[in-house]
C-alpha positions in Angstrom: 110.3 92.5 92.4 112.8 95.2 91.5 116.1 94.0 90.0 119.6 95.3 90.4 119.3 97.9 87.5 119.2 101.4 88.9 116.0 103.3 88.3 115.9 106.6 86.4 114.7 109.1 89.0 113.0 112.3 87.7 113.8 115.7 89.2 110.3 116.1 90.8 108.0 113.6 92.4 104.5 113.8 93.7 104.6 113.0 97.4 102.3 110.5 99.1 102.6 110.7 102.9 102.7 107.5 105.0 101.7 108.0 108.7 104.0 106.1 111.1 104.9 103.7 108.3 108.0 103.4 106.2 108.2 101.9 102.7 111.6 100.4 102.0 113.1 99.6 98.5 112.0 96.2 97.3 108.9 96.1 99.6 105.4 95.7 98.3 102.4 97.2 100.1 98.7 97.6 99.4 97.0 100.8 100.4 93.5 102.2 100.2 93.3 105.9 99.5 90.2 107.6 100.9 91.5 111.1 101.8 90.6 113.7 99.2 94.2 114.9 98.7 95.6 111.4 98.4 92.8 110.5 95.9 93.6 113.6 93.9 97.3 112.6 93.7 96.6 109.0 92.6 94.0 110.2 90.1 96.3 112.8 88.4 99.7 111.1 88.7 98.7 107.4 88.2 95.1 106.8 87.0 94.9 109.4 84.2 98.3 108.6 82.7 98.7 105.9 80.2 102.3 105.2 81.3 102.3 105.0 85.0 105.1 107.1 86.4 106.8 107.2 89.8 105.6 108.8 93.0 107.5 109.5 96.2 106.6 108.1 99.6 107.6 110.1 102.6 107.1 109.1 106.3 105.3 111.6 108.6 104.1 111.3 112.2 100.6 111.3 113.5 99.2 113.8 116.0 100.1 111.7 119.1 103.8 111.7 118.2 103.8 115.4 117.2 105.3 116.6 120.5 108.6 114.9 119.9 108.5 115.0 116.1 110.7 118.0 115.8 113.3 116.3 117.8 113.2 112.9 116.2 112.5 113.6 112.6 115.4 115.9 111.7 118.3 113.9 110.2 117.3 110.5 111.7 120.3 108.6 110.6 122.9 109.5 108.1 125.2 107.9 105.7 127.1 106.5 108.7 123.9 105.1 110.1 124.0 107.0 113.3 120.8 108.7 114.5 121.0 112.4 115.2 118.9 115.5 116.0 119.2 118.9 114.3 117.0 121.9 114.8 114.6 122.8 112.0 116.2 125.2 109.6 119.5 123.3 109.6 121.2 121.7 106.7 121.7 118.1 105.6 119.0 115.6 106.7 116.7 118.0 108.4 112.9 117.4 108.4 110.6 119.7 106.4 107.7 121.7 107.7 105.1 122.5 105.0 102.6 125.2 106.0 99.5 125.1 103.9 97.3 128.1 103.3 93.9 128.9 104.8 95.1 128.4 108.3 95.9 124.7 108.1 98.3 123.2 110.6 101.9 122.3 109.5 103.0 118.7 108.9 106.4 117.3 109.9 107.9 115.4 107.0 110.9 113.1 107.2 113.7 114.3 105.0 114.2 111.1 103.1 111.8 108.8 101.3 111.5 106.1 98.7 110.4 106.4 95.0 107.7 103.8 94.3 105.8 102.5 91.2 102.3 101.2 91.0 102.0 97.5 90.3 98.2 97.5 90.5 95.6 100.2 90.5 91.8 99.9 91.0 89.1 102.5 91.4 85.9 102.3 93.4 82.9 104.4 94.4 81.4 104.2 97.9 77.6 104.1 98.2 75.5 106.0 99.0 78.0 108.9 99.4 79.5 108.5 96.0 83.0 109.1 97.3 85.8 107.9 95.0 88.5 105.6 96.5 91.6 103.9 95.0 93.4 100.7 96.0 97.0 100.9 95.0 99.7 98.2 95.2 103.1 100.0 95.4 106.6 98.6 95.1 109.5 100.6 96.6 112.4 101.2 94.2 115.1 103.6 95.5 115.9 106.1 98.2 115.8 109.9 97.6 116.4 113.1 99.6 114.0 116.0 99.6 115.6 119.3 98.4 112.4 121.4 98.2 108.7 120.7 99.0 105.9 122.7 97.3 102.2 122.4 97.0 100.4 121.4 93.7 96.8 121.8 94.3 95.7 119.7 97.2 98.8 117.5 97.3 102.6 118.1 97.4 105.4 117.9 94.9 109.1 117.6 95.9 112.3 118.4 94.1 114.4 115.3 94.9 117.9 113.9 94.5 118.9 110.3 94.4 120.7 108.7 97.4 121.4 105.2 96.2 124.6 104.4 94.4 124.9 104.3 90.6 125.8 101.0 88.9 129.5 102.0 88.6 129.6 102.9 92.3 128.0 99.6 93.2 130.5 97.6 91.2 133.3 99.4 93.0 131.7 99.0 96.4 131.3 95.2 95.9 135.0 94.8 95.8 135.4 96.1 99.4 136.5 93.2 101.6 134.5 94.5 104.6 131.3 94.6 102.5 132.0 91.1 101.2 132.4 89.8 104.8 129.2 91.6 105.9 127.3 90.1 102.9 128.4 86.6 103.8 127.3 87.1 107.4 123.9 88.5 106.3 123.3 85.6 103.9 124.3 83.0 106.5 121.9 84.5 109.1 119.1 84.8 106.5 119.6 81.2 105.3 119.4 80.0 108.9 116.1 81.9 109.3 114.8 80.4 106.1 115.7 76.9 107.3 113.7 77.4 110.4 110.7 78.7 108.5 110.9 75.8 106.0 109.7 73.5 108.8 106.5 75.5 109.1 105.6 76.7 105.6 106.2 75.7 102.0 106.3 79.3 100.6 109.8 80.0 101.6 111.2 78.2 98.5 110.8 81.4 96.6 112.7 83.2 99.3 115.7 80.9 98.8 115.6 81.8 95.1 115.7 85.5 96.0 118.6 84.9 98.3 120.6 83.5 95.4 119.6 85.9 92.7 118.9 89.4 94.2 121.8 91.5 95.2 122.5 91.5 98.9 122.0 95.2 99.4 118.5 94.9 98.0 117.8 91.8 100.2 118.6 93.7 103.3 115.7 96.1 102.7 113.4 93.3 101.6 114.0 91.2 104.7 113.8 94.1 107.1 110.5 95.2 105.6 109.0 91.9 106.6 109.7 92.1 110.3 107.8 93.6 113.2 110.0 96.4 114.2 109.4 99.9 115.6 108.9 103.0 113.5 112.2 104.4 114.7 114.0 101.3 113.5 112.3 101.5 110.1 113.4 105.2 109.8 117.0 104.2 110.8 117.0 101.5 108.1 115.6 104.0 105.5 118.4 106.5 106.4 121.1 103.8 106.1 122.4 104.9 102.7 125.9 103.4 103.3 125.8 99.7 102.3 128.0 98.5 105.3 125.7 100.2 107.8 122.6 98.9 106.0 123.9 95.3 106.1 125.0 95.5 109.7 121.6 96.7 110.8 119.8 94.2 108.6 121.9 91.3 110.0 121.1 92.4 113.6 117.4 92.6 112.9 117.3 89.2 111.0 119.2 87.6 113.9 116.8 89.1 116.4 113.8 87.8 114.5 115.5 84.3 114.2 116.1 84.2 118.0 112.5 85.2 118.7 111.3 82.3 116.5 113.7 79.8 118.2 112.6 80.9 121.7 108.9 80.6 120.7 109.5 77.1 119.2 111.4 76.1 122.4 108.5 77.2 124.6 105.9 75.5 122.3 107.9 72.2 122.4 108.2 72.4 126.1 104.5 73.0 126.6 103.6 70.2 124.2 106.0 67.9 126.0 104.6 68.7 129.3 101.1 68.2 128.0 102.0 64.8 126.5 103.7 63.8 129.7 100.7 64.9 131.8 98.3 63.0 129.5 100.5 59.9 129.7 100.6 60.1 133.5 96.9 60.6 133.6 96.2 57.5 131.6 98.6 55.4 133.6 97.1 56.7 136.9 93.6 55.9 135.7 94.7 52.3 134.8 96.5 51.9 138.1 93.4 53.1 139.9 91.2 50.6 138.1 93.6 47.8 138.9 93.7 48.7 142.6 89.9 48.9 142.7 89.7 45.4 141.3 92.2 44.2 143.9 90.4 46.1 146.6 93.6 48.1 147.5 92.9 51.7 146.4 95.7 53.9 147.8 95.7 57.3 146.1 98.7 58.5 148.1 101.1 55.7 147.3 102.7 57.6 144.5 103.2 60.6 146.7 104.9 58.5 149.3 107.2 57.0 146.7 108.1 60.5 145.5 108.8 61.6 149.0 111.1 58.6 149.6 113.0 59.4 146.4 113.3 63.0 147.6 114.7 61.9 151.0 117.2 59.6 149.3 118.5 62.6 147.3 118.7 64.8 150.4 122.2 63.5 151.4 121.3 62.7 155.1 123.9 61.2 157.4 123.6 57.5 157.9 122.1 57.7 161.5 119.5 60.3 160.4 118.6 58.2 157.3 117.8 55.3 159.5 115.6 57.5 161.6 113.8 58.8 158.5 113.3 55.3 157.2 111.5 54.3 160.4 109.2 57.3 160.1 108.6 56.5 156.5 107.6 52.9 157.3 105.3 54.3 160.0 103.7 56.6 157.4 103.1 53.8 154.9 101.1 51.9 157.5 98.9 54.9 158.3 95.8 55.9 156.4 95.5 59.6 155.2 92.4 60.0 157.4 94.3 59.2 160.6 95.1 62.3 162.8 98.9 61.9 162.8 99.3 61.3 159.1 99.6 65.0 158.1 102.0 65.9 160.9 104.2 62.8 160.1 104.3 63.7 156.4 105.2 67.3 157.2 108.0 66.1 159.3 109.4 63.8 156.6 109.1 66.7 154.0 111.2 68.9 156.4 113.9 66.2 156.6 113.9 66.0 152.8 114.1 69.7 152.3 116.9 70.5 154.8 120.3 71.1 153.2 122.2 68.3 154.9 125.1 68.4 152.4 124.2 71.3 150.0 126.4 74.4 150.3 126.7 77.6 148.4 129.2 77.4 145.5 131.9 79.7 146.5 134.2 81.2 143.9 137.9 81.2 144.3 138.7 83.3 147.4 139.9 86.7 146.3 140.7 88.9 149.2 141.1 92.1 147.1 137.7 91.6 145.5 136.0 90.9 148.8 137.6 94.1 150.3 136.4 96.1 147.3 132.9 94.7 147.7 132.8 95.7 151.4 134.3 99.2 150.6 131.7 99.7 147.9 128.7 99.0 150.3 130.0 100.7 153.4 132.3 103.7 154.2 134.7 103.4 157.1 134.1 100.5 159.6 137.8 99.4 159.2 137.8 97.0 162.1 134.8 95.0 160.8 136.1 94.8 157.3 139.5 93.7 158.5 138.0 90.9 160.5 136.1 89.5 157.5 139.3 89.7 155.4 141.1 87.7 158.1 138.4 85.1 158.0 138.7 84.8 154.3 142.5 84.5 154.6 142.1 81.6 157.1 139.5 79.9 154.8 142.0 80.2 151.9 144.6 78.4 154.0 142.2 76.0 155.7 139.0 75.5 153.7 137.1 73.6 156.5 137.6 76.5 159.0 134.7 77.2 161.3 132.6 80.2 160.7 133.1 83.1 163.1 130.4 84.3 165.6 130.5 88.1 165.4 128.5 90.6 167.4 128.2 94.2 166.2 127.4 96.5 169.1 126.6 100.1 168.4 123.9 102.8 168.3 121.0 102.7 165.7 121.8 103.8 162.2 125.5 102.9 162.0 124.9 100.1 159.5 125.0 96.9 161.6 122.2 95.1 159.8 123.2 96.2 156.3 126.8 95.3 157.1 125.8 91.7 157.6 124.1 91.5 154.2 127.3 93.0 152.7 129.4 90.2 154.3 127.1 87.6 152.7 127.6 89.4 149.3 131.4 89.6 149.7 131.5 85.9 150.6 129.1 84.9 147.8 126.8 83.2 150.3 123.0 83.3 150.9 121.7 85.6 153.7 119.1 84.9 156.4 117.8 87.6 158.8 116.2 86.4 162.1 114.8 89.2 164.3 115.0 88.4 168.0 113.5 91.7 169.2 110.8 90.9 171.7 111.2 87.1 171.4 110.3 85.5 174.8 109.7 81.9 173.8 112.5 79.4 173.7 110.6 77.4 171.0 111.4 80.2 168.6 115.0 79.1 168.7 114.7 75.3 169.4 111.3 74.6 167.9 108.2 72.9 169.4 108.1 69.3 170.3 106.1 67.2 167.8 103.7 66.1 170.6 102.0 69.6 170.5 99.3 70.4 168.0 100.5 73.0 165.5 104.2 72.3 166.3 106.8 73.7 164.0 110.6 73.9 163.8 112.6 76.8 165.2 113.5 79.9 163.3 117.0 78.7 162.6 116.0 75.4 161.0 113.2 77.1 159.1 115.6 79.7 157.7 118.0 77.0 156.6 115.1 75.2 154.8 114.2 78.5 153.0 117.7 79.2 151.7 118.4 75.5 151.0 122.2 75.7 151.9 124.0 74.8 155.1 126.6 77.6 155.0 124.6 80.9 154.8 125.3 84.1 156.7 122.7 84.2 159.5 121.9 87.5 161.1 120.5 87.4 164.7 119.1 90.9 164.8 118.6 92.8 168.1 120.0 90.0 170.3 120.0 92.4 173.3 116.2 92.7 173.2 115.2 89.1 173.9 113.0 88.5 177.0 112.2 85.6 179.2 109.1 84.3 180.9 107.4 81.0 181.8 108.0 79.7 178.2 111.7 79.8 178.6 114.7 82.0 177.9 115.7 82.4 174.3 119.1 83.8 175.3 119.9 80.5 177.0 118.8 78.5 174.0 121.3 80.6 171.9 124.2 79.3 174.0 124.2 76.1 172.1 123.7 77.8 168.7 126.6 80.2 169.1 129.1 77.8 170.7 131.4 76.4 168.0 132.0 73.3 170.1 128.3 72.5 170.4 126.5 73.7 167.3 127.9 70.8 165.2 125.1 68.8 166.8 122.4 71.4 167.3 119.2 69.6 168.4 116.0 71.3 167.4 113.0 69.9 169.4 110.8 69.5 166.4 113.6 68.0 164.2 114.7 65.7 167.1 117.9 64.8 165.2 121.3 66.6 165.3 121.9 69.2 162.6 125.3 70.7 161.8 125.4 74.5 162.2 129.2 74.8 162.2 129.3 76.0 158.6 127.0 78.9 159.3 128.5 82.4 159.8 126.6 83.9 162.6 126.4 87.7 162.9 124.5 89.2 165.9 123.6 92.9 166.4 122.9 94.8 169.6 122.6 98.4 170.7 124.0 97.6 174.2 126.1 94.9 175.7 124.6 95.2 179.2 121.3 93.3 178.6 123.1 90.4 176.9 123.8 87.6 179.5 127.6 87.2 180.2 127.7 83.5 179.1 126.2 84.4 175.7 128.4 87.4 175.3 131.4 85.2 176.0 130.6 83.0 173.0 130.7 86.0 170.6 133.4 88.2 169.2 132.2 91.7 170.0 133.0 94.5 167.6 131.9 97.9 168.6 130.6 100.4 166.0 130.6 103.6 168.0 129.3 106.0 165.4 130.4 108.3 162.5 132.2 111.5 162.5 130.7 114.5 160.6 133.3 113.9 157.9 132.3 110.3 157.6 128.7 111.2 157.5 129.4 113.6 154.7 131.1 110.9 152.7 128.3 108.4 153.4 125.7 110.9 152.3 127.4 111.8 149.0 128.3 108.2 148.1 125.4 106.2 149.4 122.4 108.1 150.9 121.8 110.7 148.2 121.8 108.2 145.3 119.6 105.8 147.2 117.1 108.6 148.2 116.9 109.8 144.7 116.3 106.3 143.4 113.6 105.6 146.0 111.7 108.8 145.0 112.0 108.3 141.2 114.5 111.2 140.8 117.9 111.6 139.4 120.7 114.3 139.5 119.1 115.9 136.5 116.1 116.9 138.7 117.6 117.4 142.2 121.2 118.3 143.3 122.2 118.6 146.9 125.7 120.2 147.2 128.2 119.1 149.8 127.9 122.4 151.7 124.1 121.8 152.2 124.7 118.3 153.4 127.2 119.7 156.0 124.6 122.2 157.2 122.0 119.3 157.6 124.6 117.4 159.6 125.5 120.3 161.8 122.2 122.0 162.3 119.5 119.3 161.9 121.0 116.0 163.0 123.1 115.2 166.1 123.2 111.4 166.1 125.8 108.6 166.0 124.3 107.0 162.9 122.8 108.4 159.7 119.1 107.6 159.9 117.9 111.1 160.7 120.3 112.4 158.0 118.6 110.1 155.5 115.2 111.2 156.6 116.1 114.8 156.1 117.5 114.1 152.6 114.2 112.2 151.9 112.2 115.3 152.9 114.2 117.3 150.3 113.6 114.6 147.7 109.9 114.7 148.4 109.8 118.5 148.0 111.6 118.1 144.6 109.2 115.3 143.6 106.3 117.6 144.0 107.8 120.1 141.6 108.7 117.4 139.1 105.2 115.9 139.3 103.7 119.3 138.5 105.6 119.2 135.2 104.4 115.6 134.6 102.5 116.6 131.5 105.7 117.8 129.8 107.7 114.9 130.9 105.2 112.3 129.7 105.4 113.4 126.1 108.7 111.6 125.6 107.0 108.2 126.3 104.0 108.3 123.9 105.6 106.9 120.7 103.7 103.7 120.0 105.6 100.9 118.0 104.0 99.8 114.8 103.8 96.3 113.5 103.9 94.7 110.0 103.5 91.1 108.8 106.2 88.5 109.1 108.8 87.6 106.5 107.2 84.4 105.5 103.8 85.9 104.7 105.3 89.1 103.1 107.3 87.3 100.5 104.7 84.7 99.8 102.6 84.8 96.5 100.0 87.5 96.7 101.2 88.9 100.0 99.7 92.3 100.7 99.5 94.7 103.6 96.7 97.2 104.5 98.1 100.7 105.2 96.3 104.0 106.0 97.3 107.3 104.5 97.0 110.3 106.9 95.2 113.6 106.2 97.7 116.4 105.4 96.7 119.0 108.0 97.6 117.8 111.5 99.5 119.7 114.2 102.6 117.9 115.3 104.7 121.0 116.2 104.8 120.8 120.0 108.2 120.8 121.5 109.6 119.0 124.6 111.6 120.8 127.2 113.8 119.2 129.8 113.3 120.9 133.2 116.4 122.4 134.9 117.6 120.7 138.0 116.6 121.9 141.5 119.7 122.9 143.5 119.2 122.9 147.3 120.3 126.1 149.1 119.8 127.4 152.6 116.4 129.0 152.1 115.1 125.7 150.7 116.6 123.9 153.8 114.6 126.2 156.2 111.5 126.0 154.0 111.5 122.1 153.9 113.2 121.1 157.1 112.2 124.1 159.3 114.4 126.3 161.4 117.8 124.7 162.5 117.3 122.5 165.6 120.9 122.9 166.9 123.4 125.7 167.0 126.9 126.2 168.4 125.7 128.7 171.1 123.6 126.1 173.0 126.4 125.2 175.4 127.4 128.8 176.1 123.7 129.7 176.8 123.3 126.8 179.2 126.4 127.6 181.3 125.9 131.3 181.4 125.3 131.2 185.2 127.2 129.5 188.1 126.2 126.0 189.1 126.0 124.5 185.6 128.7 122.2 184.2 128.9 120.1 181.0 129.4 116.3 181.1 129.7 113.5 178.6 127.6 110.4 178.8 127.1 107.2 176.8 123.7 106.0 175.7 122.4 103.2 173.5 122.1 105.8 170.8 125.8 106.9 171.1 127.5 109.6 173.1 125.6 112.6 174.3 126.4 115.9 176.1 124.8 116.0 179.6 124.3 119.3 181.4 124.2 119.2 185.2 122.5 122.1 187.0 122.8 122.9 190.7 121.2 125.6 192.8 120.9 126.5 196.5 117.9 127.6 198.5 116.9 128.2 202.1 116.4 124.9 203.8 117.7 122.3 206.3 120.8 121.0 204.5 119.1 118.4 202.3 120.2 117.2 198.9 117.4 117.0 196.2 118.1 115.1 193.0 115.8 115.0 189.9 115.9 113.8 186.3 115.0 110.1 186.4 118.2 109.1 188.0 119.4 105.6 188.9 120.9 104.5 192.2 124.5 104.7 190.9 124.3 108.3 189.8 122.5 109.3 193.0 125.4 107.9 195.0 127.8 109.8 192.8 125.9 113.0 193.6 126.1 112.3 197.4 129.8 111.5 197.0 130.5 114.7 195.1 128.7 116.8 197.8 130.6 115.1 200.6 134.0 115.7 198.8 133.1 119.4 198.3 132.1 119.9 201.9 135.2 118.2 203.1 137.5 120.4 200.9 135.4 123.6 201.3 138.2 125.5 203.1 140.9 124.3 200.7 138.8 125.4 197.8 138.3 128.8 199.5 134.5 128.2 199.6 134.5 128.9 203.4 136.9 130.7 205.7 137.6 127.7 207.9 136.9 123.9 207.7 134.5 123.9 210.7 131.9 126.0 208.9 129.0 124.0 207.4 128.3 124.9 203.7 124.8 123.5 203.9 123.8 125.4 207.0 120.3 126.7 206.6 120.1 125.9 202.9 119.3 122.9 200.6 121.0 121.9 197.4 119.0 120.8 194.3 120.8 119.0 191.5 118.9 118.4 188.2 119.9 116.4 185.1 117.9 117.5 182.0 116.0 116.2 180.1 113.8 114.9 182.8 112.0 112.3 180.6 115.2 110.4 179.8 116.4 107.8 182.4 120.1 108.2 183.5 122.5 106.1 185.5 126.2 105.3 185.8 129.3 106.6 187.6 130.9 108.8 184.9 129.1 112.0 186.0 131.2 112.2 189.3 133.6 114.9 188.1 130.8 116.8 186.4 128.8 116.9 189.7 131.8 118.2 191.7 132.5 120.9 189.1 128.8 122.0 189.2 128.8 122.2 193.0 132.1 124.1 193.2 130.8 126.6 190.5 127.6 127.1 192.6 129.4 127.7 195.9 132.2 129.9 194.4 129.8 131.8 192.2 132.1 131.3 189.2 131.0 130.1 185.8 132.4 127.0 184.2 134.1 127.4 180.8 131.5 126.9 178.0 134.0 125.2 175.7 134.8 122.5 178.2 133.2 119.1 178.8 134.3 116.3 181.1 133.7 112.7 182.1 135.1 110.5 184.8 134.3 108.6 188.0 135.6 110.0 191.3 136.5 108.5 194.6 135.9 109.8 198.1 139.6 110.7 198.2 139.5 112.8 195.0 141.0 110.3 192.5 139.6 110.3 188.9 138.9 106.7 187.7 138.6 105.6 184.0 135.2 105.2 182.3 133.9 103.5 179.1 132.6 104.8 175.8 135.4 107.3 175.3 135.2 107.3 171.5 131.4 107.9 171.6 131.8 110.7 174.2 134.6 112.5 172.3 132.5 112.3 169.1 129.5 113.8 170.9 131.7 116.7 172.2 132.9 117.3 168.6 129.3 117.3 167.3 128.3 119.9 169.9 131.2 122.2 169.0 133.1 121.7 172.3 136.8 122.5 172.1 138.2 121.1 175.3 137.5 117.6 176.8 138.7 116.5 180.3 139.3 112.8 180.5 140.8 110.4 183.2 144.5 109.8 182.5 144.0 106.0 182.4 141.7 106.5 179.4 144.6 107.6 177.3 144.7 104.2 175.6 141.1 104.6 174.4 141.9 107.7 172.4 143.6 105.5 169.8 140.2 104.6 168.5 139.2 108.2 167.9 139.8 109.4 164.3 142.8 111.7 164.0 140.9 114.6 162.4 138.6 114.7 165.4 141.5 114.7 167.9 143.3 117.5 166.0 140.3 119.7 166.5 140.0 119.1 170.2 142.2 119.8 173.3 142.3 116.6 175.4 143.1 117.3 179.0 144.1 114.2 181.0 143.7 114.3 184.8 144.4 112.1 187.8 142.7 114.0 190.6 139.6 116.2 191.0 141.8 119.3 191.7 143.2 119.1 188.2 139.6 118.9 186.8 138.7 122.0 188.6 141.8 123.8 187.5 140.9 123.1 183.8 137.2 123.7 184.2 137.3 127.4 185.3 138.7 130.4 183.5 142.1 131.2 185.2 142.0 127.9 187.1 140.6 127.1 190.5 142.8 128.5 193.3 143.7 125.9 196.1 145.5 126.5 199.3 149.0 125.2 198.8 149.1 123.5 202.2 146.0 121.5 201.6 146.6 117.8 201.7 144.6 114.7 202.2 
């Protein structure tokens, strides 16, 4: 083993390459040289000399790592211990490329190596080939830096300079307080490792002596050389010339090796303990079985019943339920496992034991600000919902036993109702259950089956509580408006007890047959429409409407949430695909007109897939950065033991490792790419103008389960008998509105200057046909009354309705305009379609408070009381009325 005396380093050294291996000072390795160039080096520099000199050992990379060699080899590490990369041809710690003659490929050498001396040398001859081989035991002495590399015959010689400190410099460095502290820390960690190894092997006694006699900066290399670490970590240790950096890295590696040994021992002890316990239980069970056979009472399930009883005792059941469970348990003890009811009775008792009667989620101290930040991080906007959750938290802070709210989110698809429920659970630090009620028609899905039926099971609520094992989760009742009813019962009626805070404290599942407390559960229901929900059930929930997002909100959501999620789902990042805000705006305006953001996310996913195809085509280049294989060496205890040796291979000196790795430039989405991937734009701002280019067409605003929509109404006249024809899958209410509109127009024909006198029939010898496109979509409701009147007046007066105006409102036979619902959705729909003027009933003024201010600032809202005001705003220049006309 080398001592602390510095080694005299000659100006030139013969270089022996190590493939993917690093020899550190103080380490001893055994190598077998078979390559002709390596054999020549050993023969001339070591075997034929009486006084064995020094040779240099330089790390090089094999052919598999060649593609990244030029990036990793240059200047790996420095005196500060930080890894770096310099292009070949730079200065400092750059790697060296040596081109041999006769067309041989270049080798990438590391710029730093270790001078080594031969401790043992033996020569052999292979038969029958007669090839000469050498076995050399080398000891690393000191670090050096390559200044110049040249060929000497078949091997290389380098002009080198010493990197390790001189004796005087070492004495000065040892006085540094920081170095002294690092040395103590390293020795303490190393001593702890040796103490652990002492329990396994006797050879570590010599290591203790080394720890007390060898200088600590040499110990760092000796210890690290014994560990299973990667080639890059070995290179980093070789390049750590600065003693502080070397000790810091060595301490980290020794501690990591210590922790891995401790974890392995812990796992081994645990496995051995489990095995001994299992063996003990097996012997005891065999003895118990033999005793029972002698007594004639062989009951194999007795132990399981005892374990079940113990589990039930620990479940924390209320007293009355515990009495019921004990009765069932006594009944189970009297039954034989072969009896038909044994398995069902046992399953019932296991359910009682598994239910969280008293167990709740451990809530942290209620922090309103942190909860608000959590909600804001997951969802953009939705101020009303977030405020309601913060209010609940505030009440919980003042009254910890407050009942959980029963919320119902109503809104079109894609606005975030379901994901908002999971965010609420995250903000409250509670577990989350999702129960889908879409298409459920059996009351037993809610209340469970009675145990008298074969294959009976508890309802979804009790089963969900069993799965999460807490009694206060956030429970999502998804699609509550899509339940049905048939001969098996009505699930909506069963939910009345579940969602009533006064009753759910004693919820009675048919299978459970004992009351269970649901008052700690926070129920969140989602629905697209309120109409299908029975009024008694709706009355038990706090309805919060989520009408939809404005284009500005969609843009924020896309940039903050959708694009990062889409990129992650497709294995991409911003270095491969970038979607500018301007392109997201174009997607929102030209390719999606919806209340939510689902179609927007689908379009973004289409762009991501197109980018993924291009990235996958460059997969061969991208894969190169992942092909460096870690190398392994023996452990510390075997390396430092007497006679410890390591087999190492020496690589041939003519391999190509000069490939380079290129990072592909990011793909930036532009308009041509949008049209290529998504196709031509689906919407444009000229649609409304094109549709109302002829008289008889007006623009209305309607509400659907998917949000607000623009509805065109077309009317035309033809020769006939005065009949009214209606098409477009219309309901009874809208048909009556059309009849009402026609009656009002006929009654006011003279006042509207549609006929010279009031006794002339507008429908004489002609029929009226009113159509609501699109014909495949069902339509109903009274809010199209003013739109129908405007369409008929436009038809009879041969005047076109303004293309920038849309309207909504119910009308009466006397011409009054009544308020309607869904104002926010309808105004947002008008904004999406590029409409600038919206006619609304005056009594809907209060509903405009829910419309975002940026939307209102871009629209002209016209409030009306009577149909005459609607007509005056709907036509260019107004609609002239006779001043004397009066109802």
